[in-house]
C-alpha positions, 0 to 999 in steps of 0.5 A: 535482520529482515525475515521473509514474509508470506503474502498469498503465494509470494515470499517477500524477501527482497529478491523481487520487488513486491508490487501493491497497486490498484485504485484508491477506492472501489468505485465499481466492480468493472473498474476493479476488474479492468485495473486488476487485469491490466496490472496482472498482465504488466507484472506477469511480463516483468516477473514481479509479484503483484497484490491488488489494492482497493478500499471498500471504505475511505473512512478519513476523507476530508469532507463529509460529502466525499465519496467513501466507497461501497462499504464493507459487505459489497466491497469484500464481494468485489474484492473476492471476485477480483481474486477469483476472476483475475487469480491474484492476491488482494488487499484492503484497509480496515478501520475498526476491530469489527471489520478485521475478521470479515476482511481477513476471510477474503483478503490475503493482506490486511492494511492498517491505515497510517492514521491508525498505526498506533491503535493497539486493539486494531493491530492486535485484532489484525494479528489475530485474524489476518494472514499478513498485515501491512502497517502504514507508518503514520504521517506524524510518526517516528519510523523508529516507533513502528517496531512497536506497531509490528510487535502489537500485530505479533502479539495477536499471532501474525508474523507476516508483517510489512511496514510501509513508508508514506511520507511525513507531515511538512507543515499543514498541507504537504508531505516530505519523504525522509529516505532515512526512514526506509533504513530505520523501518528495516531495523524492525526486521520486517520487509519495507514497502514504499508508497510512492503515491500517497507520499506526494499527497497534499493533505486537504490541499484542495480545501474539501479534498486532498491534492497531490503532485503525481509528477514527483512519483517517478523521482521518489520511486527511484530514490526509494528503490535505490535505498533498498526497499522490498516493495512498492505501493502505487494507487493507479487509475485509468483516468486519475483526474476523474477518480472519486478519491485521491486523483491528484496523486494517483498514477495513470494506468498507461504509465505503470508499465514504464514505471515498474520496468524502471523500478525492476532494473534499478532494483537489480542494480541495487542488489548487485552492488549492495547485497543485503 
């Protein structure tokens, strides 16, 4: 049975779709403030709970030459400003155990990257310090093992845990989404989030960087909401093709309102006919 989870002032229990959205990486303070304000306005109008996401460090970029972000200290300063000025919860990912405590002092939701979903020390440390934890399912991982990742976080003391589906490796340079995973993840008892943008990523598809097929985001999002997810994750940018990370799979900011309105209406239909 799924249990409710607290993220900031929100209770994630399936009654409303949780929206986790923002740029892939912190490119600048001004960009984060701009996107956060725009997304807050959209989600407020739609009456959807919203958590702003941006990474202070993209530690698994394909190339050593790729932009990684401003780093832990400056990145957390920017996220703190977003939280204070825009009045919303914030999240970011952590990569090492030493990052968990300082990140947890700022963000409302600590994210465990997909490639690190089996890292026991990182998961336990997140459970020790974080208010809530979102674990991305690895592209290599069976959905049924994610219950063990959740138990590692619980061993650290945190019960507010989300699990996120983001696609599975399909050969060497592509991902495919098995919608059955959304049901299997739910068997953990944790609310389930669907990452609609990383799921269309093409790992290392551009040679020195990852590619993506953002035109498939609406299709996969509709399918995931119809399958009964509790929230959706979107990476968003005003000009994705000029973004410094993951541009090919990010959603243009001016398309988000339409996408979320569609998701909200579909979610209402699912709840009407498939009470969970």
